C-alpha positions in Angstrom: -42.9 -0.2 -25.4 -43.1 2.6 -22.6 -43.3 6.4 -24.0 -40.0 7.2 -22.4 -38.1 4.5 -23.6 -39.6 4.8 -26.9 -38.4 8.4 -27.0 -34.9 7.5 -26.0 -34.6 4.9 -28.4 -35.9 7.5 -31.3 -33.3 10.1 -30.1 -30.2 7.7 -30.2 -31.2 6.8 -33.7 -32.1 10.4 -35.2 -29.8 12.6 -37.2 -27.8 15.0 -35.3 -27.9 18.7 -36.3 -24.6 18.8 -34.4 -22.3 15.9 -35.8 -20.1 16.4 -32.8 -22.9 14.9 -30.5 -23.2 11.7 -32.6 -19.2 11.3 -32.6 -19.4 11.5 -28.9 -22.4 9.0 -28.7 -20.6 6.5 -30.9 -16.8 7.2 -29.0 -19.0 6.3 -25.6 -20.3 3.2 -26.9 -16.8 2.0 -28.4 -15.5 3.2 -24.8 -17.8 0.8 -22.8 -17.1 -2.2 -25.2 -13.2 -1.8 -25.0 -13.6 -1.5 -21.6 -15.7 -4.3 -20.7 -13.9 -6.7 -22.9 -10.4 -5.7 -21.6 -12.3 -6.2 -18.1 -13.4 -10.4 -19.3 -10.2 -10.9 -21.1 -8.0 -10.0 -17.9 -10.8 -11.7 -15.6 -10.3 -15.0 -17.7 -6.7 -14.8 -17.7 -6.4 -14.3 -14.3 -9.3 -17.1 -13.5 -7.0 -19.1 -16.0 -3.6 -18.9 -14.5 -5.6 -19.5 -11.1 -7.5 -22.4 -12.4 -4.0 -24.4 -13.8 -1.8 -23.4 -11.1 -4.1 -24.9 -8.9 -4.6 -27.9 -11.2 -1.0 -28.5 -11.5 -0.2 -28.1 -8.2 -2.8 -30.2 -7.1 -2.1 -33.0 -9.5 1.6 -32.9 -9.1 1.6 -33.2 -5.3 -0.2 -35.0 -2.7 -3.3 -33.1 -0.9 -2.0 -33.9 2.5 1.5 -34.9 3.5 2.7 -36.0 7.1 6.0 -35.9 8.2 7.8 -35.8 11.6 7.9 -32.8 13.5 11.6 -33.2 14.6 12.5 -34.3 11.0 14.7 -37.2 11.8 12.4 -39.3 9.6 9.4 -42.2 10.1 10.4 -45.7 11.1 8.2 -48.3 11.3 6.3 -46.8 8.4 4.5 -50.0 7.2 1.9 -50.6 10.6 1.6 -46.8 10.5 0.2 -47.0 6.9 -1.8 -49.8 7.7 -3.7 -47.9 10.6 -3.9 -44.4 8.4 -5.6 -46.0 5.8 -8.6 -46.1 7.8 -8.9 -42.6 8.2 -12.3 -41.2 6.8 -11.7 -39.3 3.2 -8.5 -40.8 3.1 -8.4 -42.8 -0.6 -4.5 -43.9 -1.5 -1.3 -43.2 0.7 2.1 -42.9 -1.0 5.9 -43.6 1.1 8.5 -41.0 0.1 12.0 -40.2 0.8 13.1 -36.8 0.1 16.8 -35.6 -0.5 18.5 -32.7 -1.9 21.2 -33.8 -4.3 23.7 -32.9 -7.3 23.4 -34.4 -10.5 25.8 -34.1 -13.3 27.0 -35.7 -16.7 30.4 -34.5 -17.5 30.7 -30.9 -17.2 27.1 -30.1 -16.7 25.4 -30.7 -13.5 22.6 -29.0 -11.3 20.7 -29.1 -8.2 17.9 -31.6 -7.7 15.4 -32.8 -5.5 15.6 -36.7 -5.1 12.3 -38.4 -4.1 12.5 -42.2 -3.2 8.8 -43.5 -4.3 6.8 -46.3 -4.8 5.8 -46.1 -8.4 2.4 -48.0 -8.3 1.6 -46.0 -4.8 2.6 -42.6 -6.2 0.8 -42.9 -9.4 -2.3 -42.8 -7.4 -1.3 -39.7 -5.4 0.2 -37.5 -8.3 0.2 -36.8 -12.0 3.9 -36.1 -12.6 4.8 -39.6 -13.2 1.9 -39.9 -15.7 3.6 -37.1 -17.6 6.3 -39.2 -18.4 7.1 -38.3 -22.7 10.5 -40.4 -23.2 11.2 -43.7 -21.7 9.3 -45.5 -19.3 8.7 -45.8 -15.4 8.1 -49.6 -15.7 11.7 -50.1 -14.4 11.4 -48.2 -11.6 8.8 -51.1 -10.3 10.8 -53.5 -7.9 8.4 -56.3 -8.5 6.8 -57.4 -11.9 3.9 -59.1 -10.4 1.9 -57.4 -7.5 0.6 -59.0 -5.1 -2.6 -58.9 -3.2 -1.7 -57.0 -0.5 -0.6 -53.5 -0.7 2.1 -52.2 -3.3 4.3 -51.4 -0.9 4.6 -54.6 0.8 5.7 -55.9 -2.2 7.9 -53.0 -3.0 10.5 -53.0 -0.4 12.6 -56.1 0.3 15.7 -55.3 1.3 17.9 -55.1 -1.7 21.5 -55.6 -2.2 24.1 -52.7 -2.6 24.4 -51.0 -5.6 27.5 -52.1 -7.1 26.3 -56.1 -6.3 23.0 -55.3 -8.3 25.0 -56.1 -11.4 23.3 -52.9 -13.3 22.8 -49.2 -12.6 19.5 -48.6 -10.8 16.8 -46.0 -12.7 15.7 -42.7 -12.0 13.2 -40.5 -14.0 14.1 -36.8 -14.2 12.3 -33.7 -15.5 12.6 -32.2 -19.0 13.9 -28.9 -17.9 16.4 -31.0 -15.9 17.4 -33.4 -18.6 18.1 -30.1 -20.8 20.4 -28.7 -18.3 22.3 -32.0 -17.9 22.2 -32.7 -21.7 20.7 -36.1 -20.8 18.7 -38.4 -22.9 16.9 -41.7 -22.0 19.9 -44.5 -21.6 22.6 -42.1 -20.3 24.3 -42.4 -17.1 24.1 -39.5 -14.7 26.1 -39.0 -11.4 24.0 -38.4 -8.1 25.9 -37.2 -5.4 24.5 -36.7 -1.7 25.7 -34.5 0.8 24.7 -37.3 3.6 28.0 -39.0 3.1 30.1 -41.6 4.9 32.4 -40.9 7.9 35.8 -42.1 6.8 39.4 -41.4 8.5 39.7 -38.5 6.0 36.3 -37.1 7.3 32.9 -37.1 5.7 32.9 -38.1 2.1 29.9 -37.4 0.0 28.1 -40.5 -1.3 27.8 -40.9 -5.0 26.2 -43.5 -7.2 25.2 -43.6 -11.0 21.7 -43.8 -12.2 20.7 -44.8 -15.6 17.8 -42.3 -17.1 14.7 -44.6 -18.0 12.2 -41.7 -18.2 12.2 -37.9 -18.6 8.7 -36.4 -17.6 7.2 -32.7 -19.2 4.6 -31.5 -16.5 4.7 -28.1 -18.1 5.6 -26.8 -14.5 8.6 -25.4 -14.6 9.2 -25.9 -10.4 9.1 -29.6 -11.3 10.3 -30.0 -14.4 13.7 -27.9 -13.3 14.6 -29.5 -10.2 12.6 -33.0 -9.8 13.9 -36.8 -10.0 12.3 -40.1 -8.8 14.0 -43.2 -7.9 13.0 -46.3 -6.2 12.2 -46.0 -2.2 15.0 -48.5 -1.6 17.4 -47.0 -3.7 16.9 -43.7 -2.1 17.4 -45.2 1.2 20.5 -46.5 0.2 21.5 -43.2 -1.2 21.0 -41.2 1.9 21.9 -44.1 3.9 18.8 -44.3 5.9 17.9 -47.9 5.9 14.1 -48.6 6.2 13.1 -45.1 6.7 10.9 -42.5 4.7 10.6 -38.7 5.4 7.1 -38.2 4.3 3.6 -40.1 3.7 1.7 -38.4 0.9 -2.2 -38.8 0.9 -4.7 -38.2 -2.0 -8.7 -37.5 -0.7 -11.8 -37.4 -2.0 -12.1 -34.0 -1.2 -9.4 -31.4 -2.0 -11.0 -29.0 0.1 -10.9 -30.8 3.3 -7.4 -31.4 3.4 -7.1 -29.1 6.8 -9.8 -31.3 7.9 -8.3 -34.6 7.2 -4.8 -33.2 8.1 -6.0 -33.1 11.7 -7.6 -36.3 11.6 -4.0 -37.9 10.5 -2.3 -36.0 13.0 -4.4 -37.4 15.4 -4.5 -41.2 14.1 -0.6 -41.0 13.9 0.3 -39.9 17.7 2.5 -37.0 19.0 5.3 -36.1 16.9 3.9 -35.6 13.8 2.9 -32.6 11.8 0.3 -32.6 8.4 0.8 -30.0 5.7 -1.6 -29.6 2.9 -1.8 -27.9 -1.0 -3.4 -25.0 0.4 -1.1 -24.4 3.1 2.1 -24.5 0.8 0.6 -22.4 -1.6 -1.3 -19.9 0.4 1.1 -17.2 -0.8 0.9 -17.5 -4.3 -2.8 -17.9 -4.1 -3.3 -14.7 -1.9 -0.8 -12.9 -4.2 -3.2 -14.0 -7.7 -5.9 -12.9 -5.6 -4.7 -9.6 -4.8 -3.5 -9.6 -8.7 -7.2 -10.1 -9.7 -8.8 -7.3 -7.6 -6.4 -4.8 -8.8 -6.4 -5.5 -12.7 -10.3 -5.2 -12.1 -9.6 -2.0 -10.2 -7.4 -0.7 -13.2 -9.2 -1.8 -16.1 -12.3 -0.4 -14.5 -11.0 3.1 -15.1 -11.5 2.4 -19.0 -15.3 2.2 -18.2 -15.1 5.4 -15.9 -13.9 7.0 -19.0 -16.5 5.8 -21.3 -19.2 6.7 -18.2 -17.7 10.5 -18.4 -18.2 10.2 -22.6 -21.9 9.3 -21.8 -22.3 12.0 -19.3 -20.7 14.8 -22.0 -22.9 13.0 -25.0 -26.2 13.4 -22.8 -25.6 16.9 -21.7 -24.8 17.9 -25.2 -28.0 16.2 -26.4 -30.2 18.0 -23.6 -28.8 21.2 -24.7 -29.7 20.0 -28.6 -33.2 18.9 -27.5 -33.9 21.6 -25.1 -37.0 22.8 -27.3 -38.2 19.3 -28.1 -38.3 19.0 -24.1 -40.3 21.9 -23.7 -42.7 21.3 -26.4 -43.1 17.8 -24.7 -43.8 19.6 -21.3 -46.4 21.8 -23.1 -48.4 18.6 -24.2 -48.6 17.3 -20.8 -45.2 15.3 -20.5 -44.4 15.5 -16.8 -40.5 16.0 -15.7 -40.4 12.7 -14.1 -41.0 11.2 -17.3 -38.3 13.4 -19.1 -35.7 12.7 -16.4 -36.6 9.0 -17.4 -36.1 9.3 -21.3 -32.3 10.6 -20.6 -31.8 8.0 -17.9 -33.1 5.2 -20.3 -30.8 6.7 -23.0 -27.4 6.7 -20.9 -28.5 2.9 -20.4 -29.1 2.1 -24.0 -25.9 3.6 -24.7 -24.1 1.5 -21.9 -26.4 -1.6 -22.6 -25.3 -1.5 -26.4 -21.5 -1.2 -25.3 -21.4 -3.7 -22.5 -23.2 -6.4 -24.9 -20.8 -5.5 -27.5 -18.0 -5.8 -25.1 -19.1 -9.2 -23.8 -19.3 -10.5 -26.7 -16.0 -9.4 -28.1 -14.2 -10.3 -24.6 -15.7 -13.9 -24.8 -15.0 -14.5 -28.4 -11.3 -13.4 -27.6 -11.0 -15.7 -24.2 -12.5 -18.9 -25.8 -10.2 -18.6 -29.1 -7.3 -18.0 -26.6 -8.2 -21.0 -24.4 -8.8 -23.2 -27.6 -5.6 -22.5 -29.8 -3.2 -21.5 -26.9 -1.6 -18.9 -29.2 0.4 -16.9 -26.3 3.4 -18.4 -25.2 5.1 -18.0 -22.0 8.5 -18.3 -20.2 8.0 -21.2 -18.0 11.3 -20.5 -15.8 9.4 -17.1 -15.0 5.6 -18.2 -15.2 5.5 -21.7 -14.0 3.4 -22.4 -17.0 4.0 -22.5 -21.0 0.9 -20.8 -22.4 -1.4 -18.2 -21.3 -4.5 -19.9 -20.0 -7.9 -18.3 -20.4 -10.9 -19.3 -18.2 -13.9 -17.3 -18.8 -16.7 -17.6 -16.2 -20.3 -16.5 -16.6 -20.1 -14.7 -12.7 -17.7 -12.1 -14.4 -20.1 -11.3 -17.0 -22.6 -10.6 -14.6 -20.0 -8.7 -12.4 -18.7 -6.6 -15.0 -22.1 -5.7 -16.8 -23.6 -4.8 -13.3 -20.4 -2.5 -13.0 -20.7 -0.7 -16.4 -24.5 -0.1 -16.1 -24.2 1.2 -12.9 -21.7 3.6 -13.8 -23.7 4.4 -16.6 -26.5 5.1 -14.3 -24.5 7.5 -12.3 -23.4 9.1 -15.7 -26.9 10.2 -16.5 -28.0 11.5 -13.1 -26.9 15.2 -13.8 -27.8 15.5 -17.9 -31.3 13.7 -16.9 -31.9 16.1 -14.2 -31.0 19.3 -15.9 -33.4 18.0 -18.8 -36.2 17.7 -15.9 -35.8 21.0 -15.1 -36.0 22.9 -18.4 -38.7 25.5 -18.1 -41.0 25.2 -21.6 -42.0 29.2 -21.2 -38.2 30.2 -21.1 -37.3 27.4 -23.8 -40.2 28.7 -26.2 -39.7 32.5 -25.7 -37.9 33.1 -28.6 -39.4 30.5 -31.2 
């Protein structure tokens, strides 16, 4: 062990002539530990929020979506889908028809976004239909025995009107929407589309009864409270859009190449088409979360700053207490630079002990939080129902570096003061 480190460690273990010096040293260690633990937990929460939101957004939606710039829908979409399947990085394609509707059951009602889908293709794009916990999506499938061709070729033969089908068409709705409506699997609900039929009395909204065959719970309030799925052919009849879709959804092999693949799809589709991706659709959300992470780090780092000030006070009082010892060491040949290093190392030891304790406490709390999910949130406000934790090793390196750096700055003044002690003056009255 180096001489300076040996003396620094000995000073920390030695009994104090003034108890207040030891108390301030202990407070410094606790302050550093508290600040580091708070930073680790806060960063774990912000990382967890970002991870969970990204996973749920990417899992629940398509990586890339292609639609018409004019908003007039995509006609002759089957040959186009065959052509786009050959674009590099494309793994799956699903046709869809979106529309805003009013869903009611008795006196209860709520707005919803209907998506007409081909279930076999939609399951390859997103995970919403996989989160059905009541009922089943089997009744959405328009053909029981898929052919060797693409599933959308099996899915969309022209169907007769609703009233001739002999049964109420199926629909799958979100869990929060089902709670709003008071609906259960097997219940009948009324879906009203604003895209009505023109009659001598004016435009009459189109409405049709559907039977709830499934309820999904994604844990993402935006979808659970406002999304519903029905067969593509049923949606085309409801919105009076024969053989037309509004969007093509794509899943790709690398979600971070979404922008690049989107441009390739635009070129392959031809003029009049526009591609959007999950990053563009949620840019503001992730930008706000990044800003929140930075602000949280700065605010909680002030705790470490306060702890560093305690280190400065503790070392200053220790220098005053050890002035005679410093003079004796200098009289035996210890250089001023060695004295400076003794108190620099002493401050770093205090910070290192506090940082280590803080990292241990912070990571234990974060791991327990990620495992047991004991903090619940209001999904209608935060979009997720439990507080997520995602501790990262890189956060430990950043927080540890900041803590040790602040401690080093705090030791500069007391160590310089110790190095400037004059042995003759200090020992004059001894």
